[in-house]
Residue, then its C-alpha position, 0 to 999 in steps of 0.5 A: m346399402q339403404d336396405r342393410a341400413h334399414d335392416r340394422g335400424d329394424e334390429e335396433r328397434n326390435d332390441a328396444i322393443e324387447a327391452d321395453s316388453t316387461h309390461p305384463s300381458d292382460g290376455d292370451p293372444e288369439p292365434h288367427l289374429d296373431a297370424v294377421c299381425r305377422t303378415a302385416s309386419a312383414l308386408f309393411r316392414v314394421p316391428i310392431v303390429l297390434v290389435p288391441l280391443v277395448d270392447t269387453e266382449f273380446p277380453a281374450l282376443k288381443a293380438g300383436s306382432g313384435a317384441a317377441g309377440a308380447m302385447p305390453g299394457w302401453s299398447d292398449a293406452f296407445a290404441g285407445q288414444a287412436i280410437a278416441g281420436e277425432s277422425d272417424g277413419p284411419v289414422v296415419i302419423r308418419d312422424l309422431l315427434a313432429d305431431p304436437r298431439f304426441a310429441d310429448h307422449p311418454l310412448v314417444t319420449g320414453g323407452l319405446r321411442a315410437r316415431f310412426y303410427a298407422g291405425v284403422p278402427l275395427t267397427l263391428r256395429s255402426g257407431h261402435r268402435t271395438g278396437t283398432m289395428c295399428l302399425i308402430d315403428t321407431v323411425p319415421r315412415p314418410d314412405f307409407t303411401d295411400e296404397h299401404l293404407v288400403q292394404l292395411e284397411d283390407l287386413a283390418l276387414i279380415v280382422t273385423g270379419h274374424l271378430r264378427l265370426h268369433l262374436a257369432n260363435a260366442e253368441r251361439e255357444a251362449e244360446l246353446r248353454e242357455r238351451l241346455r240350461v232350459t232343457t235341464i230345467l224342463t227335464r227336471r220339471e217333467a220328472h218332478l211333474e211325472a213324480a207328482l202325477a204318479s203320487q197323485r195316481m197312487a193317492e187316488e188308488i189308495a184313497g179311492f178318489g178321482h179328480w176332474r177339471i171342467d173347461v168352462a169355455e170348451a164345455c169339456v171335462e178331463w178325468s183322472a184314472g181314479m175318476a174313471r175307476i169310480h165310474g167303472r169305465a176305461p180311463a183311455d175312453l174318458a180322458r177328455i169328454p164333452l160336458d154333456d157326456h159327463l153329465a149323462f153319467y149321473h142318475p136321471q133324477d140327479r142330473e138336472r140338480v147337478r147341472w143347476h149346481l154347475d150353472d149356478t157356480v159359473a153364473g156366480s149366484g150360488a152360495f158356493a159360487r165364488d170359490t167352491y162347487e159341491h154336491r152329493s149325487r148318484i152316478v150310474r155305472p155301465g152295468g146299471e149299478c148306482r153309486v153315490v159320489a161326493e164332489r167338491g171343486i174350486v173355481e179357476r179365474d182369469p185375471d178379469g175375474s171370469i171363471r176359466a175352469i172348475s177343478g175338483i175331486c170325486l169320492d165314492v161315498t156309497e157305503l157312507a151314504r148307506s151308513d147314514q141312511h142306516l143310522r137315520e133308520t136306526t135312530d127313527l126305529l129306536r125313537v119309535t121303539l122307545e115310544s111304543i114300549d109300555e115302560g117309561l125310560v130315561m137315560v142320564d149321562a155321567d153329569d146327571r143330565v137327561r140324554v134320552h127319554n120317552e113320553r111314557l115316562n111323563l105319563l107314568l110319573d105325571l110330570p110337568r111338560d117342560m121338566l124332562h128334555d135333553g140336557a135337563p138336570f135329573d135332580d129335578l125329577r128326583r126332587h119332584i118325586a120326593e116332594r110329591d110322594g113323600s120319599l125318593p126310591a132308593t133306585l133313583d138315589r145318586r148315592v145308591r147308584d154311585g155305591n153300586r158302581d164302586h162295588g161293581e154291581a150290575g144295577a139296582s131295582g125296586e118298587h115305588l108306590q106313588r101318591d095316586g096308588t100306582l105301583l111302579e117297578l124301577c130298574g137302574v142299569p149303569l153303562a160303561d161310559g158312566s151313563t145310567v138307564y132307568t126304567f119305570a113299569d106300572i105293575t099295579a095290574r100285575h100285582r092284582a092279577e097275581r093276588s087273584l091268581r093265588e086265590s083262584e088257584a086254591s079254588y081250582r085245586l079244590l074243584a079239581d079234587f072233586l072232578p071224576q077225571m084224573v088231572w095232573i100238571t107236568n113241566d116240560r121235562g115230564d115231571t109231575t108238579y100237581c095231581n088231583r085226588h082222583f089221580g092218587r086214588y086210581f094209582e094209590r101212589p104218586l107217579f112223578s116221572l114220565k117214565e112211570r106214567v108210560e109204564a102204567c100204560h098197556p104194553d101194546d099202547r106204549s110205542r104209539i104213545r111215546g111217538d105221539v107224545g114226542d111229536r105233539h110236545k115238539a109242536w106245542q099243540d093240544y092233542d087227545f089220545e085213547v090209551r089203556i091205563r093200569r089201575a092199582d089192582g092191575v086192571y087196564r081200563w080205557h081212558k081218553v087223555s087230553k093234554r094242553p100246553i100251559r105256562l107254569l107260575d114261574g113262566q116255564p112251559g108245562w102241560l095240563a093233562t086230564a084222563l077220562d074213563i071211557d072203558d064202557i064206551i069202548t066196549a059198546r063201540i066194539a059191539l056196535e062195529r060187529t053189528g055194522d059188519l053184519l049190516r054191510l054184508a047185507q048191503d053188499a048182497a042187495e046192492a043197497g047203501v044206508w044213509e042218514w041226513d041231518v036236516a038242520s045241519g045239512w050233514i049227510w052220512q053215507s055208509q061204505e057201500s052207499a059211497r062206493m056205489q056212487g063213486l064217492p071218495l073214501d080216501g080221507a075217511d075210515p072206510a068202516a065208518g062210512l063217509v060224512m059230507t054236506m048235502t051240497e057236496w053230495e048234490q054236485n054229482l047229480p045232473a041238473e034235472d035230477l037235482v031239481r026232482v030230488r030237492a022237490e021230493a025232499s021238500r015235500a017230505i019235510a013239509t008233510r012230515t012223511n017218508h020220501k021216495v025218488e029216482f035219481r042219477v049220479l055221475h061217477p066223479s072219475t069215470g063220468e059213468c051215469r048210474w041210476f038209484q032209487g032212494f027211500g027215506q024215513a022221517v024222524l021227528d023231533p019229540e019237542t017240536g014235532e018237525v022232521c029233524r032227520f031222515v034215515g034211508m037206503n039207496l038201491h042201485i037200479t041202473a040195470s033195470k033202467e037200461v032195459e027200459e031205455a032199450f025198449r024206448a030205443s027200438d021205437a025210435r029207430l024208424r024215425l031215425s031212418e027217415e031223418r037220415l034219408a032226408l039229411a042224405l038228400d040235403s048233403g049232396r056230394d059231402g059225406l054224411w054221418d050220424a052218431d048215437l052218443q049213448t050207444g056209440e054207434v055211427w052211421f056213414s053215408d055211401r059217399a062218406q065211405s067211398m071217400l075213404g076207399y070203402a064200399p057201402g056197408e064195408f065201413g065200421r059202425s062204432f066210435a072206437y073203429v072211427g077213432s082208430l082211423i084218425h091220425p095219432d097227431d089229430i086225436d087230441g084236437c078232435r076230442l077237445a073240439a067235440v067236448a067243447h061243442f058237447h058242453g055248449q062252449q062252441p055252437a058247432f063242431e068243426i075240425e080239419l083232421r087226417v083219416r086213414t083210408k082203406a089203402g093205408g094212406y091218409i087224406w085230409l077231411l074237413a068235418r063239421g057236425k052238431v048235436v041235434t038231440r040232447a037229454p033233459d039234463g043237457t047230455p048230448i044224444r044224437f050227433v050228426g054232420t058231414h065231411i069233405d075231402i080237402t087233401a088237395r088244398k092241404e097239399a097246396d098249403q104244405r107246398i106254400a109252407h115248404l117254399a116259405c121255409h126252404d130254398a127254391l133252388t136247392g130245396l134245402p131249409n132257408r135261413s129262417m128255418f135254419h135259425e129255428r132248427l138251431d134254436q131247437a138244438l140249442g134248447s136241447v143242449r141247455n136242457g142237458g142234451r148232448p153237445m152240438a156244432v154249427l158249421c158255416l160253409d162258403l164255396d171257393r171260386f164259385k163267383a169265377i165259375n158263375d161268371t165264366f160259365g153263366h148263371l144257369a151253370g151256377d144254379i146247377l152247381l149249387k144243386l149238386v153241392a146241396e145233393r152232395l151235402r145231403e149224402v154226407l150228413r146224417p138224417c138227424d143233421v140239418v143243412s141249409r142254404l143261407g144265401g148265395d154260395e153260403f151254406g150252414i150245417i147243424l150237427v146234433n148229438l155229438g160225442g166230441k168235437d172231433e166228430a164235427v171236424e170229421v164231418a167237415r173233412r168228408v164235406i170238403d172231400a165230397i165238394a172237391l170232386p170235379v163238376k162237368l159244366n157246359g162240357h167242361l170240368a170245373n173244380i171248386g172247393i169249400s171253406i168251413g168254420i166250426a163252432h161247438a155248443p155248449s163250449d163256444g156258446l148257448e145262444a144262436d147269434p154268438l155261436l154263428r158269429h164264432a163259426d163265421l170267425a172260424l170260416y174267415r180263418a179257413k179262407a185266410a189259411g188258403r181256402n178249401t179247409a176247415r177251422v174250429y173256433e178258438a177264443s183268440m179269433d175274437a182278438a184277431i177280428e178285433e185286430r183286423i177292425q183296428l187295422e181297418f180303422e188305422l188304414r182309413e186314418a192313414i189314407l186321410g193323413r197321406d201316410l202311405t208311400l210308394h216304393y219302386q222296383p226296377v225292371v231289366d231288359l235282358a237284351t240290353d241289360s238296362v233298366s227299361g221300367v219301374e213298378a210302383l208298389m204300395r207300402w204302409p210305414h206304420p208309426t207303431r207296427g213298422m212297415i206293413p206289407p201289402s198282403t196285409f192291408v190291400e186285402i182289407a182295402e179291397e173288402t172295404g172299398l178303400i182300394v179305389e181311393l188307394g189305387n187312384w192315389a198310387l196312379r197320381e203319385a207314380c206319374r208325378e214321381a216318374a215325371s221328375w226322373t232323369h232317365s226315361a224308364r216306364i212306370a208300371v202301376n197296378v190297377s184293381a178289379m174294383q177300380f174297373r168297376e168304377p166309371g171314373l178310371e179313364q178320367c183318373v188316368i187322363m188327369a194323372l198324366s195331365a197333372s204330372g206332364l208324364a208322356a202316356d207311353r211311359l205309363e204302364l197299367e198292370i191288371t190281373e186275370s180276375v179283372l177280365i172275369q167280371d163284365t168282360e166286354a166292358v173291361i175290354a172296351c175300357l182297355h182299348r180306350l186306354r190303349y188308344l191314349g198311348v198307355r201300355i197294358a200289362l197282364d200281371d200274375f199270368g197263369t194263376g187266375y181262371s181266365s182262358l186264352s180267349y182273353l188274349r185273343q180279345f185284347p192284344f196286351d203289350k206285356i205278359k208278366i209270368d207269376r213268380s210261382f212259376i219262376r220259383e220252380i223253373a228248374d222243374p222241367d214241367t214248369a219250364a215247359i209252361v214258361r216256354a209255352i208262354v214265351g212262345l205265345g208272346e213271340r207269336r203275338g209280339t208281346t213282351i214277356t216279363a219274368e217276376g220274382v227272379e232272386t238267384r243267378a241260376q233263375l236268371d240264366l234259366v229265364r234268359a235261356e227260355g227267351c223271356n224279354e224282361v226280368q224283375g226281382f230281388f236279384f237286381s233290387k228290392p223295392v226302394p223309396a223314391r229317394d233311393l231309386s236313382g242310385v239303384v238305376a245308376r248301380l244297374s247301369r254301371a253293372e251293365r257297362a262293366a258287363 
């Protein structure tokens, strides 16, 4: 009954509340808080539960239950009363009407009729009440217990937690909105900045300037792209460089000045140090080109006033500097020109003020020193001239000048007589800008000269009329402008034109005259010629015409001509020539030549026959007229002894005024033949002084008679020569002795000398010609030069090493020494004696030494030095237009493996065999060289095309590929070849060899035993490889490489028994780089040791964290085994990771065993002793024999994937079966690598392999994915 009454009371209270719910809500209720309110209403059986908030941070989080969910405005006021209450804790008023604080409150006495209130403050922050959770009832609630209060407080905590969550979400949203706002602003600013930078770059490129910034603290300089472009350098290399590098780009002569400007600016002591930095200097571009740049910058200061940086721009002003220099030079040149001209000059501007004048003007006008200067009024000059000379020249009158300009006239000129009698010529020329240039020339002397010329011209014309020659003057076109009286009388009419004068010449002379006149007129030179000219009566007479270039009165070029009648002289000359012909005939018959010597002038005339007999050249003289030369020139052909005798006889004849007679020799200038002459001279005396003025005489050729006399004297000397030869032979011992008569050409050889050449005594020839025929052709010139040097006294003795042909036809080396023992009075060698010895053995030893110096001792091939010498010679031929050539770089494949397997002796035999095969393939003209180790080089010359070199390379590969028998075993080798051609790939040795090496590298990369021709793209490839090597080093330093893991499955249990660690390189721009690319580079550079040790440590650390107990397999390279610290590295990796040694498996390839096998095997045994398992990887692809398996019991043999790929082939399956059988007998686990298909798995399982590995199960995965792969394979095992 009480419950029903209570329910009825609730209904009545609800009705009252609904009736009072007309107050508008000031915010939408919060659903979660409403739910809490509804829970409280049901829990505490009250009609109203409110959560009013007074904090502005929650304007929309009001909630309540009751009165149809409305929250009337009065609830806020009531809650505010509760919050503002005196108590810090919850407020419970079980009967509001009984509480004096609320008995009269409108909420109690009004329509709501509230009688019960319980409220708990909502405190989010200490000391700050945000709101309250309150219960309101319209009836008193004395039954509201402390337990009810605790429950209310718990609900208040839930509300407080929700408010705190809401506040955190609001703060987070505000933070996100703020971040979005900031991001938007930054994006806009970045876009604006990028646009500004793009505009700046465009402005730099258009205007041709660049900007820079110097960081003073860090001493670095930042360059823009425009700055780099001005310096001719790549922008990427110079974005930020040290200050010293920046200064190094300046010209050495400007560098210290630029540094001083910079230091001065930073120190703050310069004129522009406070705000600006400015200079103009030269920079040096990479090619050596100098450019002039102007730089201006401003300083950036910190708040304390210190200079933080200097920013500025750089402008290439080279052309401007050149223009300035040109302007200065032009100005200086103009000033020098103005001061050097003989005329006075002044330039007056449009305002009639002086702009420019020269010193000559002051001198001509005798002006005061300070009258003329730049800017001086020109009227001062006008006034000075008018006052001094009494009048002003019209040319200087301003009104005349202005009138001429108004009428468009070019200028004015005139003459002016100064008070001192000087006559000046004035000229005024107006300019387009209103200026006027006046010139003043002193023409006083010219006027006098013109007057004198006019007077002298009348005199000369009178004189010319009385000359016996014809005289005429023509202009440059040939028209006659003057002729004298004799010219008119000869032709009886004036000949005004050139054509008329040429027609007056003899027909046989006209063509010669026309050509001669034309050539001489063009050259503007004096010239004379002889011509027959027709007289008025038709008779032709010889004249000598002389023409001289002149200037006519009008200044034009002209010609002055005279014609002298020489007809009588020509007639006499013809008669004299006939007489001379008869005289020459007589001279020829008597071998006599006529001469005439003018004593005073020293000139001597030789007749044609006289000159011919003496061998004197007649090339530049008329043979019929003989030869005229100086006595000094003639004496040059006489021996010294004869010259003394001839001069003495001539001096005697002149002193005694008598005839002279002398015998002398003349050396033929071209053949060196010595001829004897007897000269007779008759003295001709000067009729006035009585002294000898000339000699006229004859030379007789007496060489034949002299030879007869010499023959008689030679026969008397033979006995003495025989005695001397005997004495010399006795003194010579075992050396060969020879004695030569240089006049007769006869040579005597001792018996020993003849026996050296294989001849019996008396069998050897006795002439110089015969001896010369036995000398090797390559030694003849050297022998001749050595003999001539000794004969002429340039060397004290004759000595030479030369090859001489023996009687058997071969050549021996002789050391010949000799000396002239008899000379003629004039120094001519007569007798030449000496010895020779056989030095063939020494020469052969020298040749062997020289051969060893430029040949490989093992193969006998040219070595590297000789190869480069021959290459330079071949390239020189190509550069001189010869046929193309090619150079081949060769490298033997697998040579090191064979050398290590069979021993170095076998390696030497192999190299000799390769050299022999290369010789057989090549042409005789080609060159093959051993460059070192297993490297060879070939030079192919005279090629018709590039295909020829490729064909030779193919033949070389085929020849080397033939099996070789070494130590009873057949071995196969290959050869890789790189080819470069000249001239297409270069004309210098080093670039050509580099290109061939690049092609060789490509051939090796293509699988070896092949040839590749150089292509330009290979340069890019090697640069790419170098870049990749650099990036690999950076990746190792930055620990950017990682390990991926591939599981190994045990076929017996179908479970994961192990994992192989495989290295990967995730490149930031190139993507994932496979090991096949970077491992080879690491091996070649030695980085593989560091990489391998890191992989070992990382794999052990990762394996130690696995939940499963699979073994971890790590590959170890051959280079790691060569390092002494491999065992220590393994121990440290196990110790640091805590991994058990039996879980580590080291995989090695057969190539590891080839090098220092005993040391490697010992190392493997020590590792095995530690508990580490050893696996032989890629079995079947290397060069090792099965003996290695006997020397070391491997725990595992991994069959190479190439066998698994072809396992369906019966032969391949047989090989796999054999390996499995070998493993079974030795208790070794056999693992098949590269299983990718179900069929391969079934075949491998059928052949008996213990383990498998491959993509069929899983690709290599990162460490984070390995556990999932292992779990997947385990589920597959359970499913199976």
